[in-house]
N, C-alpha and C positions, 0 to 999 in steps of 0.2 A: 778038713774043710770046715770053715766057720759058718754057723747058721745064725742069722740075726732074726730076732723075734720082734716084729713091729706091731705095736698096739695102736690102732687108729679108731677114733670114735666115729662111727658111721650111723647116720639116722636110718633106723631100720625100716620106717614107713616112707615110701616114696610119695611125694605130693606133686601135683601138677603146678606149673608156673602159671601166673596170671597172663592171659593172652591180651596184650595191649591193643591188638587189632580190633578187639570187641568193644573197646572203650570209645565208641563213636555215637553220634546223635541218632543214627538209624536204629541201633540196638536199644538205646535209651527210650526212644519213642515207642518201640515195639513192647518194651516192658511196661511202660506207663499205660499202654492200651490193654495189656494182658492182666495187669494186677487185680482189676476188679473181679475177674473170673474166680479168684482164689480167696475172696473175702468171706469170712464166716458171717452168719446172721448176727447182727449186733445185739439182739434181745433174746438170744436162745435160752439164757438162764431163766428168763421169765416165761417165755412162750412154749418152749419145747421140754425143758427139764423139770421134773417134779421133785426129785430128791437132791440134785446137785445144786449147791449155792456158791456164790463167789469165793468165800474163804476156802472151800474145798478145792477149787481150781488153783488157788494160790499155793496151797499146801503141796498138791501134786506137781505143780510147775516148779516149785523150789526144789523138790526131790529130784525131778528130772534134770534140772540145771546142775545139781550136785553130782549126779551120775555122769553127765556129759563132761563135766570138769575133771572128775576123778579119772575118767577113761581117756582124757585128753582128746576128745572128739574135735573134729573141725568146727570152727565157730558157727557155721551155718546150721549144724545139726539140731541144736536146741530150738531156735526160732522156727525151723521147718517142722519139727515134731509138734510144736505148739500150734502151728497152723493146721496140721492134720487133726489134732485133738479138738480144736475149736470147730473146724468144718464138720467133723463127725458128730459132735454134740449139737450142732445146728440142725441135724436131720434125724438123729436117732436118740429117743429117750433112753437114758442109761441109769442103772442102779448105782448108788454111791459106792457099793461094795466092789464094783467093777472098774472104778475110776483109775486105780493104780495099774490094773491090767491094761486099760486103754492107754495110759501114759507110757508104759513099757513098750507096748506095741507100736506106738507112734515114734518112739526113739529107735526102735528096731527098723522101721521103714525108712526114717530119715537118714539113719546111719548107712543103710544100703544105698541110698541115693547119693550120699556125699563122701563116704569114707572109702579109702583104698582097701582097708581091712575092717569090715563092718562089725558092730557089736553082735555077739552071738545070743541066741535065745537063752542058753544056759546061764550066761553071765548076767543077763538082765533079770532072770529069775532069782539069782543069788541076791541081787540088790533089793528084791522084795522080801527078803528074809525067807525065801522059798515058800511064800504064801501062794504063789502061782507056779504051775508046772509048764515046761517048754511046750507040751502039747496044747495047753490052753492058749498060750501066746500065739502059736501058729494058727490055731482056729480063729482067734480074734483078728489076726492079720488078714485073713480072707474076708472077714466081715467088714473091716475098715476099708480095705481095697474096694470092696463092692459098693459101700456107701459113698466113697470118694470117686466112684466111677473110674477107678484106676488112673486118675489124673493126679500124679504126684509131683509134677514139675512146677510146684508153686513158686510164684514170685515173692521173695521175702525182702526185708529191708537191706540185708547183706548185698543183694544184687545191685543196689543203687549206690552203696557207700563208695565203691571204687570210682564210679562215674563222677560223683560229686568231688572227690579228692583230686581227680585228674584236672578239674577246672579251677583249682585253688593255687595261688602263687606261693607254694611252700616247698622247702627243701625235702629231699627224700627221707632223711632221718626224722624230721618233724612229722612228715606224712605217716611214718610207721607208728609213732606214738599216738597221733591223732586217730588213726584207724583203730588202734586197740581201745582207745577211750570210747569212740563211737560204737564199737562192737559191744562194749560193756553196757552202754545205754540201751542198745537194741535188745540185749538179753534181759535187762531190767524191765523194759516195756512188755516183753513177752510174758513176764510173770504177773503182770497187772491187768485186770479185767477191763479197766478204763480205756485201754488202748485198742481193744478189739475193733472199735468202729473206725479207727484211723487206717488209711491205706498204707502199704509198706513204704511207698516213696515219701510220704509225710513223716513217718517215724524215722526213716533214714535221714531226711533233711534236718529234722528237729534234733536228732542225735549228733549229727556233724556240727550243727550250730552250737549245741550245748557243749560239745567237746572243745571247739575253738574258743568259746567263752571261758571254759574252765582252765584251759591251758594258757590263757592270756596272750593269744597270738595276734590280737588286733594291732599290736605295736609293730608287727612285721610288715604289714601292708595295709593301705587304707581300705582295700576291698574286704578285709577281714573284720572290720568294725561291725558291731551287732546289726545295725540297720542295713548296711550295704550287703552283708552276707545274707540276711533274710530276704532282701530284694532279689539277689542273684538266685538263691535256691528256690524261691517261690516262682520265679520265672521259668526255671528249668523244669519244675514239676507241674507247672500251670496251675498254681494254687494262689489263694489270696494270702498276702503277706501277714495279715492279722491272724489267720488260721494257723499259719506256720509258727508265728510268735507264741500263740497260745499253746501249741503242741510242745514247743521248746520249754516253756515255763512249767508245763505239766511234767515233763521229763526231769527237769531240775528239782522240782518239788518231790518227785518220786525218789530221786537220789538222796535228798535230805532225810526223808523218812527211812530209807534203807540204812543210811549211816547211823541214824539215831538208834534204830533197832540193833544194829551191830554193836554199838557202844554199850547198850543196855545188856545185851547178851554177854559181852566181854566183862562188864561189871559183875553180873550175876555169876559168871564162871569163876572169876578170880576169888569170889567169896567162898566158893565151895571147893575149889581146887588149890593145890599148893602153888606157890609162886614160881617154882621151877618148871611146872608143866606148861608147855607152850599151847596157847589157845589159838586155833586158826579160825579167823573170822571171814576168810575169803569166800564170797558167795556169788561172784560173777567172774566171767573170763578174765577181766582185769580186776584186781581187788578194788572194791568201791572206795576203799580208804585212799587210794592213789588219785582219785578224781576230785578236782576242785570245782566249785562253782562261784 
């Protein structure tokens, strides 16, 4: 009797499909109403924190993004973790020596909220070069939960992206690329302290507009021209078009800075490493080098 050995590649982690029934105006309005409840204090670095300054937040955010990327976390995990971090720092003065512990804890919680198989405390401790122990992480988890009043279902820019895409006249394949680029912008915004003051709907709308612009989609439909798209998205989020335009410009400027830094790192690396060694500059869910403006 012959036995056939079949080798099939199966995705080990099962992920939920997008429920298109939730892409309606009632859900969108509910999110717009709820998003203000999850905004951090815009001036917490000046008014609450004595030791932590903006560049420290950027360093820990970049590290968190790299961990989320390497662990192939869901796209929502990183922005959600940054929301927890900012909300915690808005109410609790924290020593700079505990900032990485806080970042790890926020990823731990966000992963539990969004992942089928969440990150473990042990794995996160390894990413800190074992400078923290799993017990410390679990202790910090309780403190963060307490300070956030156990309210972890934050509205993030990711929640809005799908709603905006559903209203644009684009093909499914184009939508896939557009979504990826918009998610890249959202991740970039989460690393930059300048965007703390912006509500998630504004960041999502600015990211979608910047992605449409970067992918040169305006030739596909007249509604995708810069002005028409800004008008449409600002109506959806009930915002002033000029505010949205300013947010989009800020996002594009942030991308330019990130690209410049990546190129400088690349130049520096090639001087010190042999040409055969591959240098990975990817620092966002979609490599920023793929995004045009």
